[in-house]
C-alpha positions as CSV (number, residue, x, y, z in Angstrom):
1,M,68.7,224.7,20.9
2,T,67.6,221.9,23.2
3,S,67.0,222.5,26.9
4,D,70.1,220.4,27.8
5,A,72.4,222.5,25.6
6,A,70.7,225.7,27.1
7,D,71.4,224.5,30.6
8,L,75.0,223.6,29.6
9,R,75.3,227.1,28.1
10,L,73.8,228.7,31.1
11,Y,76.0,226.8,33.7
12,G,79.0,227.3,31.6
13,Y,78.9,230.9,31.0
14,S,78.0,231.4,34.8
15,A,81.0,229.5,35.8
16,A,83.1,231.4,33.3
17,A,82.0,234.8,34.7
18,L,82.8,233.9,38.3
19,A,86.2,232.4,37.4
20,Y,87.3,235.5,35.4
21,L,86.0,237.7,38.2
22,A,87.8,235.8,40.8
23,L,91.0,236.0,38.8
24,L,90.5,239.8,38.4
25,V,90.2,240.2,42.2
26,H,93.4,238.0,42.6
27,V,95.3,240.1,40.1
28,L,94.3,243.5,41.7
29,R,95.2,242.3,45.1
30,S,98.6,240.8,44.2
31,N,101.8,242.6,44.6
32,H,102.7,243.2,40.9
33,F,100.0,245.8,40.6
34,A,102.0,247.9,43.2
35,L,104.9,247.4,41.2
36,A,103.2,248.1,37.8
37,N,105.1,249.9,35.2
38,G,103.4,250.6,31.9
39,R,100.0,249.8,30.6
40,R,100.3,246.1,30.2
41,P,99.1,245.3,33.7
42,W,96.1,247.3,33.5
43,M,95.3,246.1,30.0
44,F,95.5,242.5,31.3
45,A,93.1,243.4,34.1
46,A,90.7,245.1,31.7
47,A,90.7,242.1,29.4
48,L,89.9,240.0,32.5
49,L,86.9,242.4,33.4
50,A,85.6,242.4,29.9
51,S,85.7,238.6,29.7
52,A,83.8,238.2,33.1
53,A,81.3,240.8,31.9
54,W,80.7,239.1,28.5
55,A,80.2,235.6,30.2
56,A,77.8,237.2,32.6
57,S,75.8,238.9,29.9
58,S,75.8,235.6,27.7
59,A,74.4,233.7,30.7
60,L,71.8,236.4,31.2
61,D,70.9,236.2,27.4
62,T,70.5,232.4,27.7
63,R,68.2,232.8,30.8
64,V,66.1,235.7,29.9
65,Q,66.3,235.5,26.0
66,H,66.1,239.2,25.4
67,V,67.5,241.1,22.4
68,G,69.1,243.5,24.8
69,W,71.3,241.0,26.4
70,L,72.2,239.5,23.2
71,V,73.4,242.9,21.8
72,T,75.3,243.5,25.0
73,A,76.9,240.2,24.8
74,A,78.0,240.7,21.3
75,L,79.5,244.0,22.1
76,L,81.3,242.8,25.0
77,D,82.7,240.0,23.1
78,W,84.1,242.4,20.6
79,L,85.4,244.4,23.4
80,R,87.2,241.7,25.1
81,Y,88.8,240.6,21.8
82,A,90.0,244.0,21.3
83,L,91.6,244.2,24.8
84,W,93.3,240.8,24.5
85,L,94.7,241.6,21.1
86,A,95.9,244.9,22.5
87,F,97.6,243.1,25.4
88,L,99.4,240.8,22.9
89,L,100.5,243.8,20.9
90,Q,101.9,245.5,23.9
91,L,104.0,242.3,24.7
92,I,105.5,242.0,21.2
93,W,105.8,245.7,20.4
94,P,109.6,245.7,21.1
95,M,110.4,243.3,18.4
96,W,109.0,245.7,15.7
97,R,111.7,248.4,16.7
98,D,114.1,246.2,14.9
99,R,114.4,246.7,11.1
100,S,114.8,243.1,10.5
101,S,111.0,242.7,11.7
102,R,109.3,245.2,9.5
103,A,106.8,242.5,8.3
104,G,105.7,242.1,11.8
105,G,104.7,245.8,12.0
106,L,101.9,245.0,9.5
107,L,100.0,243.3,12.2
108,V,99.3,246.4,14.0
109,P,97.3,248.1,11.2
110,A,95.7,244.7,10.3
111,T,94.5,244.1,13.8
112,A,93.1,247.7,14.0
113,A,91.4,247.3,10.6
114,A,89.8,243.9,11.7
115,L,88.5,245.6,14.9
116,V,87.1,248.5,13.0
117,V,85.5,246.3,10.4
118,T,84.1,243.9,13.1
119,A,82.7,246.9,15.1
120,V,81.2,248.6,12.1
121,L,79.4,245.2,10.9
122,L,78.3,244.6,14.4
123,L,76.7,248.2,14.8
124,V,75.2,247.8,11.3
125,Q,73.5,244.6,12.4
126,V,72.3,246.2,15.6
127,G,71.0,249.2,13.8
128,R,68.9,247.0,11.6
129,G,67.6,244.9,14.3
130,Q,68.9,241.9,12.4
131,L,71.5,240.7,14.9
132,D,71.7,237.0,14.7
133,E,75.0,235.5,15.6
134,Y,73.9,232.2,14.0
135,T,73.4,233.2,10.4
136,S,75.3,236.5,9.9
137,R,77.9,235.3,7.3
138,S,79.7,238.7,7.2
139,L,79.9,239.0,11.0
140,L,81.1,235.3,11.3
141,T,84.0,236.3,8.6
142,A,85.1,239.3,10.6
143,Q,85.1,237.3,13.8
144,L,87.1,234.5,12.3
145,G,89.5,237.0,11.3
146,L,89.8,238.2,14.8
147,A,90.5,234.8,16.0
148,V,93.2,234.2,13.4
149,L,94.9,237.4,14.3
150,G,94.9,236.3,18.0
151,L,96.6,233.1,16.9
152,I,99.2,234.7,14.8
153,L,100.1,237.3,17.6
154,L,100.5,234.4,20.0
155,E,102.6,232.7,17.6
156,Q,104.9,235.6,17.3
157,F,105.1,236.2,20.9
158,L,106.0,232.4,21.6
159,R,108.6,232.3,18.8
160,N,110.5,235.5,19.9
161,I,110.1,235.3,23.8
162,D,113.5,235.5,25.6
163,G,114.8,232.4,27.0
164,G,114.4,233.6,30.7
165,S,110.8,234.6,30.1
166,R,109.7,231.4,28.5
167,W,108.8,229.8,31.8
168,G,106.4,232.5,32.7
169,A,105.0,232.9,29.2
170,K,103.8,229.4,28.5
171,P,100.7,229.5,30.7
172,V,99.6,232.8,29.2
173,C,100.0,231.4,25.7
174,L,98.2,228.2,26.5
175,G,95.3,230.0,28.0
176,L,94.8,232.5,25.1
177,A,95.4,229.7,22.9
178,C,92.2,228.0,24.2
179,V,90.2,231.2,23.7
180,F,91.4,231.9,20.0
181,G,91.6,228.3,19.0
182,F,88.2,227.4,19.9
183,D,86.7,230.5,18.5
184,F,88.7,229.9,15.2
185,Y,87.0,226.4,15.2
186,V,83.5,227.7,16.0
187,Y,83.4,230.6,13.3
188,S,85.2,228.6,10.6
189,E,82.8,225.8,10.8
190,G,79.9,228.2,10.9
191,L,81.1,230.3,8.0
192,L,81.8,227.1,5.9
193,L,78.4,225.4,6.8
194,G,76.3,228.6,6.7
195,R,75.5,228.6,10.4
196,I,77.1,227.8,13.8
197,D,76.4,224.3,15.4
198,L,74.4,225.1,18.5
199,D,75.8,222.1,20.3
200,V,79.3,223.5,19.6
201,L,78.2,227.1,20.7
202,A,76.8,225.5,23.8
203,V,80.5,224.4,25.1
204,R,82.1,227.6,24.0
205,S,82.0,229.0,27.6
206,T,83.6,225.7,28.9
207,A,86.5,226.0,26.3
208,H,86.9,229.7,27.5
209,L,86.8,228.8,31.1
210,L,89.9,226.4,30.5
211,A,92.1,229.6,30.0
212,V,91.6,230.7,33.7
213,P,93.6,228.1,35.2
214,F,96.6,228.9,32.9
215,L,96.3,232.5,33.4
216,F,96.2,231.9,37.3
217,V,99.3,229.9,37.1
218,A,101.1,232.6,35.2
219,S,100.1,235.2,37.8
220,R,101.5,232.9,40.6
221,R,104.9,232.3,39.1
222,S,106.4,235.7,39.8
223,V,105.3,238.9,41.3
224,D,106.3,240.9,38.2
225,W,105.5,238.2,35.8
226,I,104.0,240.6,33.2
227,A,107.0,242.8,33.3
228,R,109.0,239.6,32.8
229,L,107.4,238.8,29.4
230,Q,110.0,240.3,27.0
231,V,110.8,239.4,23.3
232,S,114.0,239.4,21.7
233,R,115.3,242.7,20.2
234,T,116.5,240.8,17.1
235,A,113.3,238.8,16.5
236,A,112.2,238.1,13.0
237,F,108.7,237.6,11.7
238,Y,107.7,234.0,11.2
239,S,104.1,232.7,11.0
240,A,103.1,229.2,10.4
241,T,99.5,230.0,11.7
242,L,98.4,231.5,8.3
243,M,99.5,228.3,6.5
244,L,97.8,226.1,9.0
245,T,94.7,228.1,9.1
246,G,94.6,228.1,5.2
247,G,95.0,224.3,5.0
248,Y,92.3,223.8,7.6
249,L,89.9,226.0,5.9
250,L,90.6,224.3,2.5
251,F,90.1,220.9,4.0
252,M,86.8,222.0,5.6
253,S,85.7,223.5,2.2
254,A,86.4,220.5,0.4
255,V,84.6,218.3,2.9
256,G,81.6,220.8,2.7
257,Y,81.5,220.9,-1.0
258,Y,81.7,217.1,-1.2
259,V,78.8,216.7,1.0
260,R,77.0,219.3,-0.6
261,Y,77.3,218.1,-4.3
262,V,77.4,214.3,-3.7
263,G,74.6,214.3,-1.0
264,G,73.9,211.8,1.7
265,E,74.3,211.9,5.5
266,W,78.1,212.0,5.6
267,G,78.5,214.3,8.6
268,R,78.3,211.7,11.4
269,T,80.3,209.2,9.4
270,L,83.0,211.7,8.7
271,Q,83.1,212.8,12.3
272,L,83.6,209.2,13.4
273,S,86.1,208.7,10.8
274,L,88.2,211.6,11.8
275,L,88.0,210.5,15.4
276,A,89.3,207.0,14.5
277,I,92.1,208.5,12.5
278,G,93.0,210.7,15.4
279,V,93.1,207.8,17.9
280,V,95.2,205.8,15.7
281,G,97.7,208.6,15.2
282,L,97.9,209.1,18.8
283,A,98.7,205.4,19.4
284,V,101.4,205.6,16.9
285,L,103.0,208.5,18.5
286,L,102.9,206.8,21.8
287,F,104.4,203.5,20.8
288,S,106.7,204.4,17.7
289,G,109.9,206.2,18.7
290,S,110.6,206.7,15.0
291,A,107.3,208.6,14.7
292,R,108.0,210.8,17.7
293,A,111.4,211.5,16.4
294,W,109.8,212.6,13.0
295,L,107.4,214.9,14.7
296,R,110.0,216.3,16.9
297,V,112.2,217.3,13.9
298,F,109.2,218.5,11.8
299,V,107.9,220.6,14.7
300,G,111.4,222.0,15.4
301,K,112.1,222.8,11.8
302,H,108.8,224.4,10.8
303,F,107.4,225.9,14.0
304,F,110.4,227.3,15.9
305,S,113.1,229.8,14.8
306,Y,115.6,227.5,16.5
307,R,115.4,223.6,16.3
308,Y,116.8,223.1,19.9
309,D,116.0,224.7,23.2
310,Y,119.7,225.0,24.0
311,R,119.0,225.6,27.8
312,E,116.7,222.5,28.0
313,E,119.2,220.3,26.0
314,W,122.1,221.4,28.3
315,L,120.1,220.8,31.5
316,R,119.0,217.3,30.4
317,F,122.5,216.3,29.2
318,T,124.0,217.6,32.5
319,A,121.4,215.6,34.5
320,K,122.2,212.4,32.5
321,L,126.0,212.8,33.1
322,S,125.6,213.7,36.7
323,A,123.4,210.7,37.4
324,R,124.3,208.7,40.7
325,T,125.8,205.7,39.1
326,A,129.2,203.9,39.2
327,P,132.1,206.0,37.6
328,Q,132.5,203.0,35.1
329,E,129.1,203.9,33.8
330,V,130.1,207.5,32.7
331,G,131.0,206.3,29.2
332,E,127.7,204.8,28.5
333,R,125.9,207.9,29.8
334,I,128.0,210.1,27.6
335,V,126.9,207.9,24.6
336,R,123.3,207.9,25.5
337,G,123.2,211.6,26.1
338,L,124.5,212.5,22.7
339,A,122.3,209.8,21.0
340,D,119.1,211.2,22.7
341,M,119.8,214.6,21.3
342,L,119.7,213.4,17.6
343,E,117.1,210.4,18.2
344,C,120.0,208.0,17.6
345,P,119.1,204.5,18.8
346,A,122.7,203.3,19.3
347,G,126.4,204.5,19.8
348,A,129.7,203.7,21.2
349,L,132.6,205.4,22.9
350,W,136.4,204.9,22.0
351,V,138.8,206.2,24.6
352,R,142.5,206.5,24.6
353,D,144.2,203.4,26.2
354,G,146.6,203.5,29.1
355,D,149.7,203.4,26.9
356,A,148.3,206.6,25.0
357,E,149.2,204.8,21.7
358,S,145.8,203.9,20.5
359,Y,142.0,204.2,21.2
360,R,139.7,201.3,22.1
361,Q,136.0,200.8,22.5
362,S,135.2,201.3,26.2
363,S,131.6,201.6,26.4
364,R,128.6,200.9,23.9
365,W,124.8,201.2,23.8
366,N,122.9,199.0,21.3
367,M,125.9,198.7,19.1
368,P,128.1,195.6,18.5
369,A,131.4,195.2,20.1
370,E,134.4,196.2,18.1
371,A,137.8,194.7,18.9
372,A,139.9,197.0,16.4
373,R,142.1,199.6,18.0
374,E,142.8,202.9,16.2
375,P,146.3,204.1,16.4
376,A,146.6,207.6,18.0
377,A,149.1,208.4,15.2
378,S,146.7,207.6,12.5
379,S,145.3,210.0,9.9
380,F,141.9,209.7,11.5
381,C,142.9,210.5,14.8
382,R,145.2,213.4,13.9
383,F,142.3,214.8,11.8
384,L,140.1,214.7,14.8
385,Q,142.8,216.1,17.1
386,E,143.6,219.0,14.7
387,R,140.2,219.9,13.2
388,A,137.8,218.8,15.9
389,W,135.1,218.3,13.2
390,V,131.9,216.2,13.5
391,V,132.5,213.6,10.7
392,D,129.4,212.7,8.7
393,L,130.2,209.2,7.4
394,Q,127.5,209.4,4.8
395,E,128.8,212.6,3.6
396,F,132.3,211.2,3.6
397,R,131.3,208.3,1.3
398,D,129.5,210.7,-1.0
399,A,131.9,213.5,-1.2
400,P,135.3,212.7,0.6
401,R,137.1,215.6,-0.8
402,Q,135.1,217.8,1.5
403,Y,137.2,216.4,4.5
404,G,140.5,217.0,2.9
405,E,143.2,214.2,3.7
406,L,140.9,212.3,6.1
407,A,141.3,208.5,5.9
408,V,138.6,207.0,7.8
409,P,139.5,203.5,9.0
410,T,138.1,200.5,7.3
411,W,136.5,199.0,10.5
412,L,134.5,202.1,10.8
413,L,133.4,202.4,7.3
414,Q,132.3,198.6,7.5
415,T,130.1,199.4,10.5
416,P,126.6,199.5,9.0
417,Q,125.1,201.6,11.9
418,A,127.7,204.3,12.0
419,W,126.7,207.6,11.0
420,L,128.4,210.5,13.0
421,V,131.9,210.5,14.7
422,V,131.9,213.1,17.5
423,P,135.4,213.9,18.9
424,L,135.8,214.6,22.7
425,H,138.3,217.3,23.4
426,A,139.6,218.5,26.7
427,G,141.6,221.6,25.7
428,D,143.9,220.5,23.1
429,D,143.8,216.8,24.1
430,L,141.7,214.2,22.2
431,L,140.4,212.0,24.9
432,G,138.2,209.9,22.7
433,F,135.4,209.9,20.1
434,V,131.8,208.7,20.0
435,V,130.4,207.0,17.0
436,L,126.5,207.6,16.7
437,S,124.3,205.4,14.7
438,L,121.7,206.6,12.0
439,P,118.7,208.5,13.6
440,R,115.3,207.1,13.9
441,T,114.2,209.6,11.4
442,P,116.3,211.5,8.6
443,L,118.0,214.4,10.0
444,R,120.0,217.1,8.2
445,L,123.2,217.9,9.8
446,D,123.2,221.7,9.7
447,W,125.2,224.2,11.5
448,E,122.7,224.0,14.5
449,V,123.2,220.4,15.0
450,R,126.9,220.6,14.7
451,D,127.1,223.5,17.3
452,L,124.9,221.4,19.7
453,L,127.2,218.4,19.3
454,K,130.2,220.4,19.8
455,T,129.0,222.0,23.0
456,A,127.8,218.8,24.5
457,S,131.0,216.9,23.4
458,Q,133.1,219.5,25.2
459,Q,131.0,219.0,28.4
460,A,131.1,215.2,28.0
461,A,134.8,215.4,27.6
462,G,135.2,217.3,30.9
463,F,133.1,214.5,32.6
464,L,135.3,211.9,30.9
465,A,138.5,213.7,32.1
466,Q,137.2,214.0,35.6
467,M,136.4,210.3,35.6
468,Q,139.8,209.4,34.4
469,A,141.4,211.8,36.9
470,T,139.5,210.2,39.6
471,E,140.6,206.7,38.7
472,A,144.3,207.8,38.6
473,L,143.9,209.6,41.9
474,L,142.5,206.4,43.5
475,E,145.3,204.4,41.9
476,A,147.9,207.0,43.2
477,R,146.3,206.9,46.7
478,K,146.6,203.0,46.8
479,F,150.4,203.5,45.9
480,D,150.9,206.1,48.3
481,A,149.3,204.0,51.2
482,F,151.6,201.1,50.0
483,N,154.7,203.4,50.0
484,R,153.6,204.8,53.3
485,M,153.3,201.3,54.8
486,S,156.7,200.3,53.2
487,A,158.4,203.4,54.7
488,F,156.9,202.2,58.2
489,V,158.0,198.7,57.8
490,V,161.5,199.7,56.5
491,H,161.9,201.9,59.6
492,D,160.8,199.1,61.9
493,L,163.3,196.7,60.1
494,K,166.0,199.3,60.6
495,N,165.5,199.3,64.3
496,I,165.4,195.5,64.4
497,V,168.7,195.4,62.3
498,A,170.3,197.9,64.7
499,Q,169.3,195.8,67.6
500,L,170.7,192.5,66.0
501,S,173.8,194.3,65.0
502,L,174.4,195.6,68.6
503,M,173.7,192.0,69.8
504,L,176.2,190.5,67.4
505,K,178.7,193.2,68.5
506,N,178.4,192.2,72.1
507,A,178.4,188.4,71.2
508,E,182.2,188.9,70.6
509,R,182.7,189.8,74.0
510,L,180.0,187.7,75.8
511,H,179.8,184.6,73.8
512,D,180.7,182.4,76.7
513,N,178.0,184.0,78.9
514,R,175.1,181.7,79.3
515,E,172.7,184.4,80.4
516,F,173.7,186.3,77.2
517,Q,173.3,183.3,75.1
518,Q,169.8,182.7,76.4
519,D,168.9,186.4,75.9
520,M,170.3,186.4,72.5
521,L,168.1,183.5,71.5
522,L,165.1,185.2,72.8
523,T,165.9,188.4,71.1
524,I,166.5,186.6,67.6
525,E,163.1,184.8,68.3
526,S,161.2,188.0,69.0
527,S,163.0,189.8,65.9
528,L,162.0,187.1,63.6
529,E,158.5,187.3,64.8
530,K,158.3,190.9,64.3
531,M,159.8,190.8,60.9
532,R,157.2,188.0,60.0
533,R,154.3,190.3,61.0
534,L,155.8,193.3,59.2
535,M,156.1,191.3,56.0
536,L,152.4,189.9,56.4
537,Q,151.2,193.5,56.9
538,L,153.1,194.8,54.0
539,R,151.8,192.1,51.8
540,E,148.1,192.1,52.8
541,G,147.9,195.9,53.7
542,A,146.3,194.9,57.1
543,A,146.6,196.1,60.6
544,P,148.3,193.8,63.1
545,A,146.4,190.8,64.2
546,G,144.5,191.1,67.5
547,G,142.7,194.4,67.2
548,V,142.5,197.2,69.7
549,R,142.4,195.9,73.3
550,G,143.3,197.0,76.8
551,V,147.2,197.2,77.2
552,E,149.0,197.6,80.4
553,L,151.9,200.0,79.9
554,L,154.2,199.0,82.8
555,P,155.3,195.7,81.3
556,I,156.1,197.4,77.8
557,V,158.3,200.0,79.7
558,K,160.1,197.3,81.6
559,K,160.8,195.4,78.5
560,L,162.1,198.6,76.9
561,Q,164.4,199.0,79.9
562,H,165.7,195.5,79.7
563,T,166.4,196.0,75.9
564,V,168.3,199.4,76.6
565,Q,170.5,197.7,79.2
566,A,171.3,195.0,76.7
567,Q,172.7,197.8,74.6
568,G,175.0,199.1,77.4
569,R,172.8,202.1,78.2
570,E,170.5,203.0,81.1
571,L,166.8,203.8,81.1
572,V,165.5,205.4,84.3
573,L,162.0,204.6,85.4
574,E,161.1,207.5,87.6
575,R,157.3,207.6,88.4
576,M,155.5,204.4,87.5
577,E,151.9,203.6,88.1
578,R,149.9,200.6,87.0
579,V,147.6,202.0,84.2
580,A,146.4,200.8,80.9
581,T,145.1,202.3,77.7
582,R,143.5,201.0,74.6
583,G,145.7,199.9,71.5
584,H,147.7,197.3,70.1
585,P,150.7,195.9,72.2
586,D,153.2,195.7,69.3
587,R,152.3,199.1,67.9
588,L,152.5,200.7,71.4
589,E,155.8,199.1,72.0
590,R,157.1,200.5,68.7
591,V,155.8,204.0,69.5
592,L,157.5,204.0,73.1
593,G,160.5,202.2,71.8
594,H,160.9,204.8,69.0
595,L,160.8,207.7,71.5
596,V,163.1,205.9,73.8
597,Q,165.5,205.3,71.0
598,N,165.5,209.0,69.8
599,A,166.2,210.0,73.2
600,L,169.2,207.6,73.4
601,D,170.5,208.8,70.2
602,A,170.3,212.5,71.2
603,T,171.8,212.0,74.6
604,P,175.4,211.2,75.2
605,N,176.5,208.1,77.3
606,E,176.9,210.3,80.4
607,G,173.4,211.9,79.9
608,K,170.3,210.8,81.5
609,V,167.1,209.2,79.7
610,W,164.0,208.5,81.8
611,V,160.4,207.3,81.5
612,S,157.5,208.1,83.6
613,V,153.9,206.5,83.3
614,Y,151.1,207.7,85.5
615,R,147.5,208.8,85.6
616,Q,146.7,212.4,85.2
617,S,143.1,214.0,85.1
618,G,141.6,210.6,84.0
619,Q,144.1,210.1,81.3
620,V,147.3,208.0,80.9
621,R,150.4,210.1,80.7
622,V,153.7,208.8,79.4
623,E,156.8,211.1,79.6
624,V,160.1,210.3,77.8
625,G,162.7,212.7,78.7
626,D,166.4,213.3,78.0
627,T,169.3,215.7,78.8
628,G,170.5,215.6,75.1
629,A,170.8,218.2,72.3
630,G,167.3,219.3,72.2
631,M,165.3,220.9,69.4
632,T,164.4,224.3,68.3
633,E,160.8,225.7,68.4
634,E,160.8,226.1,64.7
635,F,161.7,222.5,64.1
636,I,159.0,221.2,66.5
637,Q,156.4,223.4,64.8
638,T,157.1,222.8,61.1
639,R,159.1,219.4,60.9
640,L,159.0,217.2,63.8
641,F,155.9,215.3,62.9
642,R,156.3,215.3,59.2
643,P,157.5,212.4,57.3
644,F,161.2,212.3,56.0
645,S,162.1,215.2,58.5
646,T,164.9,214.3,61.0
647,T,167.9,215.7,62.9
648,K,169.7,212.5,62.7
649,Q,172.3,211.9,59.9
650,S,171.2,208.3,59.5
651,G,167.6,208.6,60.3
652,M,164.5,208.3,57.9
653,G,162.1,210.7,59.5
654,I,159.5,207.9,59.8
655,G,159.2,206.8,63.3
656,T,158.1,210.1,64.8
657,Y,155.3,210.6,62.1
658,E,154.2,207.0,62.4
659,S,153.9,207.4,66.3
660,F,152.1,210.7,65.9
661,Q,149.5,209.1,63.5
662,Y,149.0,206.1,65.6
663,V,148.5,208.2,68.9
664,R,145.8,210.2,67.1
665,E,144.1,207.1,65.9
666,L,143.8,206.2,69.6
667,G,142.3,209.5,70.5
668,G,145.4,210.7,72.2
669,Q,147.9,213.7,71.7
670,I,151.6,214.3,71.8
671,E,153.2,217.3,73.7
672,V,156.8,218.3,73.2
673,K,159.0,220.6,75.4
674,S,162.6,221.1,74.2
675,Q,165.3,223.7,74.2
676,P,168.5,223.4,72.3
677,G,171.3,222.0,74.5
678,S,168.9,221.5,77.4
679,G,167.1,218.1,76.4
680,T,163.7,217.2,75.4
681,V,160.5,216.0,77.2
682,I,157.9,214.2,75.1
683,S,154.6,213.5,76.7
684,I,151.8,211.2,75.4
685,L,148.2,211.5,76.7
686,M,145.9,208.7,75.9
687,P,142.6,207.6,77.1
688,T,142.5,205.3,80.2
689,F,141.5,201.7,80.1
690,E,140.2,200.7,83.5
691,L,141.8,197.7,85.3
692,Q,140.0,195.5,87.8
693,T,141.8,193.7,90.7
694,S,139.2,191.0,91.4
695,S,136.8,188.7,89.7
696,D,133.4,190.2,89.5
697,L,132.0,186.7,90.5
698,L,134.2,186.2,93.6
699,V,134.3,189.7,95.3
700,G,135.7,189.4,98.7
701,N,137.4,186.1,98.2
702,A,141.1,187.2,98.4
703,N,142.3,183.7,97.5
704,D,140.6,183.7,94.2
705,S,141.3,187.3,93.2
706,A,143.0,187.6,90.0
707,T,144.3,190.4,87.8
708,G,142.5,191.2,84.4
709,F,141.2,193.8,82.1
710,D,137.8,195.0,81.7
711,R,136.9,194.0,78.2
712,T,133.7,196.1,78.1
């Protein structure tokens, strides 16, 4: 061993000893030891202690180079292997209680036998004084067997771990895989070549040091992380480790025998060749989607008991569907989510048309547009509706009898990329179907793939139904807003018609009165202007022009008094103060006019209707009172401010609702006091808009004073 290799070995083992010792201290001080239940936590701590002691003794052996430290390091190496294997056996012991996993029970005696044989060989070598870890072929064979057993136990544990424990188990498996995997490489190479490569042995401590961060992460993820490492009770015995190990050893043997019998300095060349092949393979996996898809299918098929991690697939699919994009993109997200599950490069979605008589292509991803529509009453749609099967078009072409009376449409059979048809069901309703293209790598459509697609399609159908319901709700809300506005307009038109009808009735009696004629012309002009604004508002859905501004209420009330007088009734103005509020003049006039008109309708001719406008506690208070029929408390609380509720035989129940809504928009409120047979007083409280009595530029000049509104 060169001096550089010795220094690397010394520093590596020293760092490993300190790291394992620090991890042991962290584990002993953590809370999970206080909650320790069973032997697994203590066995884990003992394995850490043995690993730290082995690394320390190896460092001393490198430094002192005494046979005593070499023997100590070898014995501690055996001890730490025994403890790590025992820890793994404790983790996977529950799966061997199940009858279906009897084959897995053979690992217990196999592990015990391997440990005993290794210990005997080690003691024999020590007793003979011939311990040499670089040339003892029998000891190398036994140690290689321990490394293989460690990898097999890791594989059994990772295959059969419960889904909820997998998150905490991955760091443990990665850490111990560093230990057993590197030792497998070291001992297999040493066994095949006759001695261990000293350069490889120098970095053994560094490889074992890599396990410490993974074990530390596992100890930090949960207080009782060891207790959470539980395997499934129905686990079965699988092992690809033996196959991979055998293939690797055969390959190394073939290379070794080739070099031995052919001769030449091939070692360095072979090493560089394998490195180049590995770099090229990594580049292919990085840039080729087909290669990654093939690798994913191969690994899932041969190294896992289930091809898919359903929890991961469900979370990934849900995240894709829930992405914050426009609702119109839900269809494309559904297609891409289903396609990504099977490594399909393209797909398209067909949804039911608005008339519910056919299905049309609504979204597509890397697939050409298709104008053909599939009738909802066709044999194809009825099959998807009733059977809810995933249709394999290749299988249908080869063996159509398996699908009974299914008749696939011609346009679909002529689509070269089409492979699968996945129906989207929401309850018993077929919302649509997804057509997926051929995957990047051949994939067998077995029960697991069909179950995954069935589950994902149901979730996708839920999102699609939600999108369609949202669009229908938005459309219904638009119609509701239009209908509400139409009701307001019709109500205002009714008042205008009533006003014109009354004027026409009085015209028969006062048609020769010039004042009446002038007033009639003004009324007609005002009515036409109001109708024009109402039609504009109804057509464009816009608020009245002019916006919110300061409005003085006294002119509005006097105008209403004049209108009432033209009707032959009297409106008494009791308490009138010059105040203003924010709003739109026309809408405020409609609100007050509606309240006055309701009071007149509820009051006989000999009764009294009055209006008061004044300031109260920083607000504008408008009272409209009458001595009419009055209302019950139950009607006021439950029906007064609701649309289409009225006590009048010819009323629509819209005006009060519109008044209430507009007053609330302005930040005001309405109070009602009424008793049946005793009349009603309706009070409106609104924010005050301050008036100014002179120009800010000509304060004190009485001649130039003017009346205006504060626009700030």
